[in-house]
C-alpha positions in Angstrom: -18.5 -6.9 56.5 -21.2 -7.4 59.2 -21.7 -3.6 59.3 -22.2 -3.5 55.6 -24.7 -6.4 55.7 -26.6 -4.6 58.5 -26.7 -1.4 56.5 -28.0 -3.2 53.5 -30.7 -4.8 55.6 -31.6 -1.5 57.1 -31.6 0.1 53.7 -34.0 -2.5 52.2 -36.3 -2.1 55.2 -36.2 1.7 54.9 -37.0 1.4 51.1 -39.9 -0.9 51.9 -41.4 1.4 54.5 -41.0 4.5 52.4 -42.7 2.6 49.5 -45.6 1.7 51.8 -45.9 5.2 53.1 -46.1 6.6 49.5 -48.7 4.0 48.8 -50.7 5.0 51.9 -50.4 8.7 51.1 -51.5 8.1 47.5 -54.5 6.1 48.7 -55.3 8.8 51.2 -55.2 11.5 48.5 -57.3 9.5 46.1 -59.8 8.9 48.9 -59.9 12.6 49.7 -60.3 13.6 46.1 
C-alpha cells in the first residue's frame, strides 16, 4: 500500500514536471519563431 502511494506521488510529480517541460519548450519555440 505504501509503495503504491509512493508510486502515485512520484507519477503525479513526473506528470507535473513533464507538463512544465512541454510548456518551457513551447515557450522557447515561440520565442525563437
